[in-house]
N, C-alpha and C positions, 0 to 999 in steps of 0.2 A: 504494500500500500504506500501511498505517498507520504513524504515527510512533511507536507504542508498542503492545505486545501487548495492553494492557488498555484501550485507548481505542476507536478506530473500526475498522471493517472494513478488512482489508488489501487493497490493490490490488496493485501490482507495482513493481519497480524500472523506471522508465521511462528508457530510453536516450535520449540526445539524438538527434534525427532525423538530423543530419548525421553523427554518430559511428557509428550502427548500420548505416548504409548500406554501409559498406565491409567488412562482416563476412564475406562469403562467400569471401574469398581463400583459396586452398588453400595449405598449407605448401610452402615452397620445396623443390626437389629437390636434395639434397646432391650428386648426381652431376653437376650442371651447374656449370661454374666460377663463374658469376656468383652462384650460390646458396650457395657455400661461405662459411663464416664468414670475414669479413675479419679480418685479424690483430687489429684492435681488439676484435672480439667474442671472439676466441680467448682472449686473455690478460687482458682487462679484469676487474677485481675484481667480485664479485657480492655482493648482500646476504648478510650472514652468517647461517648457520643454527645457530650454536653460541653459547653464552654465553661471556662473558669477564669480566674484572674491571670494576669500576665500580659505583657506588651507583645504585640505581634510584630515580628521582624518585617522591615520594609523589603520590597522586592529588590533584588540585585539587578542593576542596570546591565543590559547586554547589547552587543553590537548587532546580533542577528535580527533580521526582520522576518516576521512570519510570512510575508509575501515574497521573500526572496527565494530564488531557486536554491535547493540544497538537498543532498542526499540521493541515494539510489531509489528510484520508484519501486523497485521490487524488494527492498529491504524489509525483512520481517520484524515482528515485535521483539523476538529474542535477540536478533542480531543488530537491531537498531540502537541499542543502548551501549554506552561505553563507560560504565562506572556506577558507583553508588553515590547517593546524596548524603550531605552532611546533616547533622542535627539529630535530636532525639525524636522518636515516633510520636510522642505526645507530651502532655504537660510536664510531668516529672516522673522519674523512675520510681517504681514501687519501693517502699522502704522495707526494712527487715521484717516488719509485721506482715506485709503483704506476701513476702517470700515465705514466711513461716506458714501462712495460710495455704499457699500453693503446695508446699510440701505436705501439710496436714491433709489436704484434700485429695491426694492421690498417690498411688504407688506405681504408676505407669510412666510412660515417657511422652505424655501428651504435650502438644505445643500450646502456647497461650491462646486462649480464645480470641476470636475477632468479633467484637460486636456489640454488646448491649449498651444502651445509652446510660449516661450518668457521669457525675463528677464526685470526687471524694473530698470531703471536708474534714481534714484531720487537724487535731489540735493536741497540745500537751506533749509530754515527754514520756519515754519508757519508764516503767516503774522500777524501783531499785530492788536489790537484794535477793538472796536465795534463802529460803527457810525450808525446814522439813516438817511434815505433818504425819502423824501416826494415829491410828484409831484401833479400837478393839475389834477383834474378829467376831463376826456374827454369822449365824447359820440361817439360811433361808427356810421359811416355813415349808413343811413337807405336805404337798398337795398332790392328789392324783391328777392325771392328765385331764380327765373330765372336769374336775373341780377347777383346775386352772383355766380351762377354756371357758367355762361358764362365767368365772369371775372376769375374765378379759372381755368377753362379749358384753357383760352387764355394764362394765365401765364405759365401753365405747358407745353402747346404746344410750346411756344416760347423757353423755356429752352431746351426741348428735340430736337427741330429742329436745334438749334444752334450747338449742339454736333453731329448731324447726318445729316448735310446738304448734305453730299456727297452721302447719300443713295437715292435710287430711290423712296422710299416711306417712310414716317415717321412712327415711331413705336408708336402704341397707348399706352396710359398710363396704360391700363388694367382694369380700373374701373372708373365709373362716379363719379365726385365730387359733393357732395351735403351735406345738413345738417351741421354738425359741421365743416367738412373740408371746406365747402364754407364760413361758418362764420369766420373761422380763416383767410382766405384770404381777406374777405370783410372788416374785422376790422383791417387791417394792420396799417392804418394811425392813429388809435386810441390807439396805445400802450401807456400804462402809466408807469411811473417809480414807482408808488405805493404811496398811501396816508398814509400808516401806516409804522412805523419803522420795519426794518427787525428783526426777532427774533434772528438771528445770523448773523455774518458777516465774510466774507473771509474764507469760508470753515471750520468754527469752529462749525459745526453742532454737536448735541449730538451723541456720538458714539453708534452704535448698540451693543446689547449684544454680547460679544466676545465668540466664540465657542472654544472648546478645539482643540489643534493642528491645528490652522488656516493655510490656504494656503498662499503662498507668493504672492506679487503683480504681476500683469501681465504686460508683456512688451507692450508698446504702439505699434500700428500698424505702421510699417515703411512707410515713405512717399517716393514715387518714385521721385528721384531728377532729375532735368533737368541739364542744362549746369552749369558748375562750376562758381560761381559768381566771379567777379573781386576782386582783393585784396582791392581796395578802398572801395568797397561795404561792404566787411567783416569788414574792419576797422571802417566804419561808424556804423555798427551794434554793434561792440564791444564797441564803445564809449557810445552808448545808454544803453547797458547792464550794463556798469560800473556805469552810472548815477543811474540806478535803483537797483544796488546791486545784479545783477544776474551774475552767473558765465560766464566769458568770453569764456569758451569753447563752449558755445551755439552759438557763433557768426556765425561760418560756417554753421551749420544746419539751423539756422534762416534765414540767407541770401539766402540759396538755396530754402527753402520752400516759403518764402515771395516774392522772386523774385526781380525785379528791384525796387529800391526805398525802400528797406526793412527797412532801418533806419527810414525814414519818416513814414512808415506805423506803426512801433512800437511806435513812439512818439505819433502819432494820436490815436492809439488803442493799449495800452500796453497788453491787454488780447490776442492779436494775438500770444503772446509767447506760448499759450497753444497748438498751432499747432506743436510745436517742440516735438519730441519724448522724453518722460521722464519727461516733465514739468507737474506739477500737479496744481490744482486750487489754493491751498494755496500759492504756489510759484508765480504764475502769479498775484495773488491778492497783494502780498507784492511788487512785481515789479511795478504794476500799482499805488499803493499808494505812492511809492517812487518818481515816475515820476509826478503824478497828484496831490499829496497832498490831500487836502480836496475835490478835484474834483472827487476822486475815491470813489464810493459807491456801495453798494450791488444791488441797483436798476438800475445801469447804463446799458443802452441798449446794449452797446458793450460787457459788461461782460456776460449778458444773452445769447447773440448770440454765443459768444465763448464757453460758457458752454454747449449749445445745441450741437454744433459740437463735443466737447470733449466727451460728454456722448455717442453720437452715435458712435464715434471712439472706445470707450471702449466696447460698445455693439458689434461692428464688431469683436473685439478681441475674444469675446465669440461665434462668429459664426452667429450673427444676421445681417440681411441686413436692418432691419427697427425695430422700436419700437412703441408700442402703445402710443398715445398722453398722456393718463393719467400717464403712467410710466415716461415719460420725465418730466411732470409737477411735479410729486412727487419728482423726483430726483432734479429738480431745486429748489424746496422749501427746500429740505434738505441742499442744498448748499447756503442757505440764500437769494435766490431771492424772493423779497416780492410779486411779481405778476407773478407767473410761466406761467399762460396762456398768459399774455401779452408778456413775453419774447419769448415764442414759436411763437406767432403771428408775432412778429418782425423778428424772424429768418426766418419764411416762407416768409414774405414780402420782405426781403432783398435777397431772393434767396439762402440763405445758406443751406436750406433743402427743401425737397419736401414733400407734404402731399397727402395721398391716402385714399380711402375708400374701404373696402373689406367686402363683405357679410359674416356674421357669419355662415349662413347655408351652405356655400360652393357651392351654386348654382350661376353660372355666370349670370349677368344681361342680359336680352334680350330686344329687342325693344318693347316698349309698344304698344299694338294694340288699346287700347281705353283709355278713362279717368279713368275707374275703374282699369285697369291694371297699369296705371301710379300712381294712389294713393296707390295701393298695393305695388308697387316697392318702393315708397317713405317711406313706413312704415317698410320695411324690416330691420331687425337688422343688423347693420354694426359695424365694428371697424375702428377707424381712426388710420392710420399708418403714421409715420414720418420717413424719411430716407435720407441718403446722396445721392446726384445726381449720383455719380459714381456707386453705387450698384443698384440704381433704373434703370439706363440705362443698366447695365450689365444684370439684370434679364429680362428686356424687350427685349433686343437684343437676349438673349439666347432663350426666348420663341418664338420669331419670327423665329429664325434660325431653331429650332426644327420643328416648323410647316411647314416651307419651305421644309425641307428635307422629312418630312412625306408625303407631298402632291406632291413631284416632282420626284418620281421614274420613270425613263424612260430607264431602263437598257436593252440594246439590247441583252445581253448574255442569253443563254438558261440555266436556272437554274434547269431544270427538271432532268438533269443527276446528279446533286449534291444532290437532295432531295430524291432520292430513297433509300438511306441507312438508317438503323435504329440503327447504332452504335453510338459511341461517337459523340455528337454534332448534331445528325440527326434532332432533334426537333428544335434546334437553326438555322440550315441551312434552314429548311423549312420556318421558320418565316421570316428570312432575305430575302428569295427569293421573297416574296410578299409584303414587307413593307420597307419603307425608314428609320424608326426609330424603334429599338427593344431594350428592356431591358432584361438582363439575370442575374439571381440571383442564388446563391449557395455557398457552403463552399469551402474549399481549393481544394477538389477533382474536383469541377466543373471548375477549371481553365484550365483543359485539353480540354474543349469543344470549347472555342474561337480559339485556335490554329487549331483545326480540321476544323472550319469554314474558317479560313484563307487559309488553304491548299486547300480546295474545291474551294474557290473563285479564287485562283491562277491557278488551273487546268483549269478553264474556261477562263483564259486569263485576268482576272480582276486585276487591280492594288490595292492590299490590304495591309494595314499597321496595325500593332498591337502596341498600345501605353500602357505603364504600368508605375506605380508610381516609381518602382525601375528598374534600367538598367538590361539588360539580353540579351541572344542570340536571334536574329531575332525579336527584339522589339526596340522601341524607347521610350523616355520619353516625356510627354506632353511639358515640358519645352524645350527639344531639338527640338521637332517638330515645335514648334512656333518660336523658334529662327533661324530655318533653318540649324542648325548644324547636324540634324539627319533627316532621312526619305526623302520623295520626295520633289522636288522643288515646286515652285508655278507657276501658269499660268499667262497670261497677266492681268487677273482680280485680282490677288493676292490670288487665291484659290489653295489649295493643288491639285497636279496632282495625284489623286487617285479615285478609285471607291467604296472602302469600308474602313471605319475606325472603328476599334474595340478598345475600351478603357477599359482595365482592371483596377481594383482598382478604379472604378468610385466613390465610397464614398469619395475618397480623393480629388475630384475636387472641388475647391472653385468656386464661381459664376463667377469671372472675368476670370479665366483660361478656364472654360467651355464655356463661351461666345466667347472667342477668338478662341477656337478650332472649335466650331460650325460655326462661321462666316466664317472660312477658308475652310470648306467642300463645294465642288462645288455642284451646282444643279444636281440632278439625282443620286448623290452618296448615299450610305447607311451608317448609323451610328448605332453601337451597343454599348450600355453602359452596362458593366458587372461588377459585384462586389458582395461582401458579405454584406448585410445590417446590420449585427450584429457587424461589426468592428467599431472602433473609427472613428469619422467624420473628415472632412477636417480641416486643421490648419487655413485656411482663412475663410472669411464669406460665408454663404450660406450652404444649404444642398441639393445640386443639385440632387443627385441620389435619395434620399428619396422623394423629391418633384416631380420628374418625375414619380416615382412609385405611389405616392399618387394621381396624376392627372388621372391615368388610361386611358390615351389618346391613347396609342399605345400598341402593343402586348408585353406581359411579359412572358418570358420563365423561368420557375423555374426548375433548375436542380434536377434530382432525384438521382444523384450519391452521395452516402453517403461518408463521410470522413472515411477512414479505420483505423482499429486498436484501441487500448485502448485510445490513445490520441484523435483520431477523435470522439470516443464515449463520452469522457469526455467533449470535446469542444461543441459538439452538444447539450448535456444536459445544459451546461451553457447558450447557446443561447436561451433556452426557460425558463430560470430561475431556473434550477435544478442542484445542485452540487451532482451528483450521484456517487455511488460506481461503479468502473469499474474493470473488471478482467484483470490484467496485469501480466501474468505468466512470461514474459520476462523482468520484471521490467521496462516497458516502462514509467510508471508513478510512481514517488517516492516522498514521503513527508519527509522533513528533519525538525523536530521541533527545534526551538531555543528559548532561554530565553530572549535575548536582542539583540540590534543592533550590538554590538561588536561580539557576537557569530555568528550572521548572516553573517557578512563579512568574518569571519574566515572559516565557513563552505562553503561559496560560493567559496572561493579560492581553498579549498580542492576539491570540486566537479569539478571545471573547470580544475585544474592542474593535479589531480590524479584519482579520482574515476570514472568519466565518461570516460576518455580515456582508463583506465584499464579495465572497465567492458564492454564497447561497442566498443572499437577500434576506437572511434571518436577522432581525434586530438583536442587539446585544442583550436586551431585556429578556429575550426568549432563549438565550444560551445559558445552560446551567452547568456549573462546575461541581464535580463530585470527587472527593478525596477520602482516604481511609480514616483519618483522625482529625481532631481539633488542634492539637499541639504540633510541635515540630516546625521545621523551617518551611514546610510546604503544606501545613495543615490548614484547616478552615480559617483560623485567625489570621495567619500570614496572608493567605490568598484574599480574604475579604478586605483586609487593610489595603492591599495593593489594588484590588478592583474598585474599591470606593474612591481611592485617590485618583483613579483614571476616569471612572464613570460618573461619580457624583461627589466631587470633592466638597469638603465642608469642615467646619470646626467641631462637629459633633456636640452641639450645644445641649441636646436633650439626652443626657446619659450616654453620649457617644454616638447619637443618631441625629440625622438631619432629614428634613422633608425630602421625599424621593428615594430614600435608601430602600433597597430590597432587603427584607428581613424574613426571619422564620420565627413564628410565635409557637412556643411550647407550653401550652396551658397545663399539661400533665405529662408524665413520662410516657413515651411511645407515640405522642401526637405532635407532629411538626407541621404547622400550617403556613404555607408561603404567603407573603403579603408585602405591603409597602407602607412606609411611614407617611402619614398625611400631615400631622401637626402634633404639637404638644402644648399642654397648658397645666393649670394647677391640678386638674383631674388625673393627668397622666399622659401616656403616649397614645396618640390616635392612629390606628392602623386600618388599612383597607385589605381585608382578606377575601379575595375572590368576590368582591362586590359588597361584602358585609363589613360594617364598621364596628370596630372593637376598640375599647379604651382599656389599656393596661395600666393599673395604678402605678405611680412612680416608684413605690417601694418594691414592686414586683418586676420592674423593667429589667433589672440586671439578671434576674434568674430565669425570666421567661422569654426574653427577646434577644436575638442575636442577628447579625448580618447574614443575608441569605444568598449572596451571589455564589458562594461556595458552601456546600453542605456535605454531610456524610451519606453513605448509601442507605443507612437506616432512616435518615430523615427524608430521603428521596423516594423510598419505596411507596408504591401506590400512585405515583405521579409520573407523567412523561412530559418531555419538552421537545420542541422541533430539533434542537441541537444540544449535545452534551459533550463536555470536555472532562474526561476522566484523568485525574492527575495521580501518577504512581511514582512518588519520589523513592529514592533508594532506601530511606529509613523506614518505609512502610511495608517492606517485603514480608515481615512476619505477620502482619495483620491481614494478608490476603488469603482468601479461601475461595473455593468454587462458587459457593452461594453469594459471596460478596461480589466477585467479578460478574457473575450472571446478573445480579441485581443492578449493578452500576452500568454495565453495558446496555442492559435492556431498557434504560430510561430514555434512550434516544429514539426519536421517530424518523428523522430524515438524515441526520449526520452525527457521526461519532468521531471525536478526536481523542487519541490516547497519548498523553504526555508521559513518555515511558522512560523510567530510570531505574527499573528493578531487574534488568537483565533476565536471567533464567528463572527468577522467582515467579513470574507470571505464568508461564506454561506449567511450572511445577505445582502452583496453587490450583490451577484448573484441573490438572490430571490427578493430583494426589491428596490435596488438603480438603477433605470432606467436611461438611457441617458437623459441629459437635453434637452428639446425641444428648437429649434431655431425659432425665428420669421422671416419669409421670405414671399415673395410675389409670388414666382415662380409657386406654385401649382395653385393659383387663376388665374394667367395670362394664364397658359396653359389651364385651364378649360374654360376661357373666349374665347380664340382663337378657341378651339375645338367646342364650342357651336356656335360661329359665322360661322365657316366653315360648320357645319351641317345645320344651318339655311339659308345659302346662297343658292339661286336658282341654280339648276344644269344646 
């Protein structure tokens, strides 16, 4: 392909022969133990998808002009680069604490994850000193297997019933508890503090071997706050924090999260501070030692319980809804807990977490017909999963809701008139006519089929709604639909007043959003989940779309519409692990080789401001830049600073913004809405988001608004632009994966430029760096429900 849009005819990104050959590997099956994310993959930090503090480096001036001839037109992506870029891949390297977490989270050789959004707000210093803790040896109560199982099931039923008391029928846990899970619950009262001294104390575990160009720490998952605490409550918490040497700025968040009596709770259990976003174990340990003195030790049950919750929160940031018990035990040991199994037992007993068993063969348990069947079931290989209640309930509620919709189609409309066509969406329309739940997969071209279904349903007089990740004409967003600001209203039972809900960009659904949507769909209505399985997954926990596909419980319509043009051909190859050469006579795909990050910024600005508009008639405002991370010499901060200086220079009078700036509004994690600054006043920053006016209060501008000429692939997913410039500086090599490249390249409609500085890392990522698997329970729950429905007498 060409090295510039205005020079020679474009060829294609040529993958290295040895790299592309391994591209056909199928994704690992999360149900197999060897395919589960090793603990390192579970809790290792990922490249940040949010901005943070720090000045963005200015673009290095260069003598090359994007419009000047240069380079061999047949040069491929791998051969077109000549070195690596300078600088770190993101904001700052992970500290020893993050490295400890990476070591605690896995025993494998996983690479750092690429992906989820967030920034890490760290404060404080590592806690001092090493002490030893010892405790008396205790014996677990002797229970039979049946007694242990009954006790375990009773505990879980009570917890779920408390949260779902308003439901007509309780949600089953999804799998029977026995074996190790029952032992955990039966031995709750025998938790020991440990007879041997802890090998390490207060998060000073030996650091795992550091890898080159490590990713930045991940932002802790935000906690949904309730009512604003009283000033007296905050002052009480501030006084306790001051006694423990913790920053007083944590007083407000701690008071909101811990609720009434927060100060007393902190005094009683200082490790509760770990519930506040940004607080790490070393800092919580130092706080506890300052408050408790010699009473604070590594074997303290309170510390173990808090660490279990913190580790599961970190796992949720990576997309997991649960973790295997051995993974948690290994992580607890890495953080100096002398009896990890005991700490986990204590957390289960106190109700801080839930424990589940899932068969490794993927076959749902069925009622045993005789004693031999019972014995065979007892010997089935299982994995013990531990998860937070909120995600366990969300997955169970989602599974129940999908089963309800699948079994409850009572549509009086005559769909025969809509199913006779064979054009766009015909197969999808026929599937929806006879089923309550349907999945639909395909590339960007397949996105034309759900609107055709919508039109056919409306012609039949049905109330049909299309929900998509990004706003657009004749569609709503899931967030707007749930909030009631978009789409239909709700009936007396709180259900949406609709007959058909089609969800585009289904891979972007996290488990809690999906559960809320499905719970709100009325009985008898139909649900279609549509999306491209190859794109990056949701920012929140869960892998809803992939789990529903894996369960194979309901019809799956696979679109046969190919993505058109050279860009579509290139992206289709990436999806199967091949970085192929494509014929691009109209320079639809162009490679721009660069030597370092400074040159990458310089050439990117030239492409956006000059070359692409001149060669293709696409205005600069319709050209989107995509890069792997926010920090580094060619991250979004550096690129946005250079692009603003060229396209909309100004003093940044309104918190760094000026009228006319392209921005991205992030009202909540996982939602990135492109827009433009209109003005600013005492109310805040006024934005135009696809025609909708939004005012961001001035105190939230810094955390919710950032410049949007350059974004990450996670922020770009669900949206397409006429032209896209993908920037791959050398320091971003480790952040690349097949799904990242597939998503970034696929955002282009007419033209794709690749500013290439990663040498062989691009074909290697496409061929061999598969998406990280996520540990979830939804597939098992769906299979169990389906098996139960099939076994039920008709």
